N, C-alpha and C positions, 0 to 999 in steps of 0.2 A: 503621518504624525508617528514619531519615535514612541516606542513603547514607553511610557511614563514610569513603570516599575523599575526600567533600567537605570533612571536617573537618580542617583542617590546622593545626598549630599550628607557629609558626615556632621556630627553633632557641634564639632568646632565651627563649621561654615553656618550652621544656625545662630549659633552665638554671635558671631560675627553680624548677621542678619539682624538680630534682635537687639542690637546695639542702640538703634533709634526707635524706642517704644513710646516717648514721652508723648505724642500726638495721641495717642491710644485714648487718652482721658478726655479729648475734645470730641470724642466720637458720640453722635446722639441718636443716630438710627439704631433701632433695636434688631434689625436683621439685614441681611443683605439686599439690597434693591438695585436694579440696573437703570440708572439716571441718565445715560448716554449710550449713543450707538458706538459697539465696539469695532475698531478696526485693528485687527492685531495680526501676529504670526508664530508659528513654530520655527525654532531655528535660530536662536538668539546669537548675535554675532561674538566672537572671541573677545575676551577681556583681556587686553594686552598695554602695550604703549600708546596705542592708537585707540582707546576705548573712547575717548571724547569727540573724536573724529566719526567713529562708527556710529555713536549714537546722535549725533548731528545730523548723519545721513536718514537714521530711522525716522527724527522727528522731520525732517524735509521731505520725506515720502507720506507724510500726514498719517501715521501710525499712533496709536493712543494706549495700546496694550502690548506686553512683551510676555512670552512665555520662556521662563527661564531653564537653565539645566543642562542645556548643550554646549554655549560659548563660556557660561559659568560654571566651569566644571571643577572647582577647587574652592575651598574655605575663604581664602583671600579674594578670589576673583568675584565669590556670590556679594560680598561686601562692596566690592567696587562697581559692581552691576547696579545695585541698589542706588548707590549715591550718583551714579550717572544718570539712570533714570529719574531720579529725585529733580536732579538738575535740571533736565529737559522737561520737567511734568508727564514724566511717562508713568505707567501703571504696571505692574510686574505680578503674573502668576508664579509663585515660587514652587519648585518640588517639594516634598514633605515625606515620603516613605520612610516609616521604621523610625519616626523622630518624635519626642515628647511635644505635644502644642505649646505647652507654656515655655518652650525653648523659641517658636517661631516669631518672626518679624510680625509686629502689629502696627507698623508705622504707616503713613499715608500713602506710600509707595506701593503698598501691597495690595493688589486687586483680589486677590485669592489664593489659593493653593492648589496645586494639582494631585487629585484625590486617586483616580484612576484612569488609565487607557483601555477601552474596549473589555469591560468587564463581562463575563459571561453569567449565565445563571446562578451558578454556583458562587458566584462573588458578591450578589447583591447584601448579603447579610453584612460580611466585613465592610463593605462600600458605605452601608447605612450606620453602622457603627462609626466609622471615621468622620463620615459627615456630621452626625449628632455631636461629636466631639468639637469640631469646629464650630457649629452653630451654638454650642454652649460657651466655649472659651474665647472665637473670633466671630461674633454674630454677624458684625459688617461686612466679613468676608465671604467671597464665593468659593464653597467646595465643589471644584470642577470636576467633572466627568464627561469623557469624550466617549460616545457609543459606537458600537460596530455600526457599519454600511449596510445596506439592504442586500448587498451582494455576499454579505459573510454567510456560512453555511450554519445549518441547524446545528451542527456538531460544535461550531466555533461558539454559537451564542447560548447553546444548551437550552434552547427554547423550540417549540413545534414548528413556529414559523416567526418571522421579522414582526409583525403586529402584537404577537403573544410576548416577544421580548421585550419590547417597548411597554407593554402594558405591566409587565410584572416587574420591568425595572422601576417604573413610577410607582407602584403602590409598594415597591419595598423600601426605596431611598426616598420618596417625596422630593424631588431635584427642585433647585432653584432656578435652572436653567436646563434645556435639553441641546445637546450639540452631538454632530456626528461628521465623520469624514467619507465621503463619497467621492471618488475620483474618476469623471467620467472619459470614456476613449471618443475622439474624435475623428479616427479615420473612418471614411465612406464605407468600408466593409465591416466596421466593428465602432458603428454611432453609438455611444452611451448615454446620448442625452436624454432619452426617454428614460432610462432607468434612474438617472439623477433627479429628474422633475418628480417621479415616482416616489423617490425616498422623501424628497422635499416635502411632499404631500401628505404623508403619513406621519412624519414628525409634525408638520404644521397642524394636522387635527389634533394630535395628542396634546401638542402644547396650547392649543386653543381650548381644549377641554378643561386643560389643568389652570388655565390663565397663568400661562408662564412664558417668557419669551424662549426662543429658540436661535441656536447658531449653527454656522456650518463651516467647514473647511472648503479652501479654494485650491485648485491643483495649479501651481505655478511654475512647475518643473516637471520633467518627464517622470512618468510612472507606469511601471511595466512595461511593455513593447510600444506604448505609446510615444509620440515625438513630443519635442518641446511645443507647449500650447503657446499659439499667436497670441496677440493683443486682443482679436476679436474673440478668441476663445476663452481667454480669462474674463474679458467683459464679459460675456455670456453667461458663464458661471455665476457671476456677481450679480447681474440683473436678472438673472433666473431666480435665483434665491430671494432677492428683494420681491420679487414679483409675487412670491409664496410667503413672503410677510417676516424674513428673517431679521434680527434684531441686532447681529453680531456675524462680522465676517473674520476669517481666520486664515492666514495663506500660509501652505505648505511648498515650500520652505523659503525663509528669508535668507539665511547663510546656508552653505552647504553642509547637509547632514552625513552621517556614512551613509555608505550604501547599501541599506537594510530596508525591509519592508516593500521592497517593490522599487524605491526611490533610485534614480540613476541621473547622469548630466550634470546640469549646474543649475544653482537656485537663483534666486532674484539677485544675489552677491555672489560673485565665482570664488573658488577657493583663494585666490589672491587678494582677495578683499575688493576686486572691482566691480563695479555695477555693471550686470548684464544690460541687454536692452528692455528686459522685464522690469526693471528699476524704473525706469523713466514711465513704463506702460503702467503699471502699478500706482506710481505717486499721480497719475493723471486720474485714475479710476478713483484713487483714495479722496483725492481731491473732491470730486463729484459727493462720493459718499458721507463727507463732512458737510455738504451741503444738503443732501437729502434726509441724512440720518435723524435730524430734530423731527421732521415730520413723519417719517417710517416709524420711529421708535415708539410715537404714542398712537398710531394707527394701527385698528383692529382689522385683520384679514376676514374679509367677507365672502371671498369666492376667486377661484383661478380657474381660467380657460385656456385651451390651445386651439387656435381658430381652425388648424389643419385635422385635427384628430376628434374634438369634442362637437360632433355635427347634430349630435342628439339634444344637445343642450344649448345650439346656438342661440337660440332664441331667448336665452337668460342671459347671454354676454352682453355686458353694458355698453359695448360700442359695435358699430357695424362698418365694415372696411367696403371700400367702394369696389365695384364690379371688375374694374380694371386691375386689381390689384387679388384677385382671388386666387392666383399662383403664389401670392406673398404667405409667409407663416408668421404668427402672432402669438405671443404668451400674454394674456390679458389679467391683471389682478384688481381686485377692488377691495377698497377699505372703510371703513367708517372710523370718522375723526372724533374727537371729544365733544363737538358741538353738535354733532349729527350730521356734520358735511359727508361729503363722499370725495374719495381721491381714488383716481384708476392709474394703474401702472401699465402702459404698453410696451412691450418689447419684441424687437425683432428676433425671431425664433433663429433665423439662419446664423451660422458662425464663420461663414466666409461669403465672398461676393461682394456687390457693389451697394451703394446706398440704395434704400428702397424709398420711393415716393407712393403716398397713400390718402385718399381721400376719407376722413373718420367722422361719423356722426355719432354722439353720445346718447344712450337711452335717456328718456326724460325730458329732453328738451331744455336742458339747462340755460337760464338766463345769461350766464357768463361763464367761460371757462379760461381758467387760468392754469400756467405751468409754474412748479417751481424750479427756478432757475438753477442749474447744475455749476452756475460761476459765482452767485451771490447767495443763493438760499432764499430768495424772496419769491414771493408769488408774482407774476408778470401776465398779462392779457394776452390769449391766444386770438391772433385774427383770423377771421373766417367768413365765407359767404353763406348767409341763410343758417343752415344748421350742420353745415359740413366744414371739417377744418383741414387744409391740406398740411401733411406733415412728412417729414424725413427720418428715416432711420439708418444709422451704419449697422452692420451686422453685430449683433449681440448688444446693441444699444437699448437703453430702456429710458423712457421718459414720465416724469409723475405728473399727473393732471388733477387740479383742485375743480369740483363741479358747485356752481352756485345755483341752486334749484328755487 
């Protein structure tokens, strides 16, 4: 994600953005609340004579939130972006640094404002002050802050360790949402999947403790020395995050950013405006998120297990895999739903290879096992013999089940 502090809009652009504020009177909520699963991106497309078709493509890929400030880099463009997003029922996180809040757009299209990217410990006081201004003047909008990943050094965070960094951020800022960007490497010699899951785990713990949602960024283009992520590797990141209980997915990057902060190569859309192969891949994944999101948004994570590494707590895992697939590798997440029901996410931890078939038994001998369809969002019965269910998983694929006990 590009450093938000480098994205500065002039006062004139904000005046343009603020032109449509009449809808503010219709707000009834007293503070920001996340009421749908966020599917967004950084790297908004250019605002030019193709803006309508560009945002038609955004909607067709099943996104619902746009982070502004890259393509909309001028006052007139900011207003056009807002109008295009309003037409297509998209929400925008607008940049804000150095600008008076009473001049910012308070229209229905505004999801929130980009307060800070990668704040260090010494920044927390100013971040809290800015967030409090938004809470007072724009209470229904999200004051968005993106945190360092666990790969950041102590010098970068200003804290003695990553857990202390998160604790002190939460205590100082009292955020509405926790968000971070951790871009794992997938090369066999530099496998970053475990570190990505570890980062998810610690963010998850703090989010549960504070009873707030958390989001994460997904690497959809080359970063550092890594290659362009495959469809399976993009899917792996998304479903790993879902298994840990994430409530928002943000891709880096939709349109090509400047070659900074380790990004290189092409994004979901290439510099000429042509969709890369990742556009169709992300579109398919986002379509699944649209169907699973309503269930996962309201689900409370109660546990996460990695079948290949959590041997000591294997007896606590809510599923058992057949002996014939002991060489397989799964990530398992359990969730509590509103009525006390249980949901289970099972994900193929491998990011390459062929489809895995396995026989699965669910703990507690549920009377019925249902699956949330990734095509319709409806719960459908899962057929099985006795207490075992034969299931298939593509690399990186996750499946969400509901247990009727």
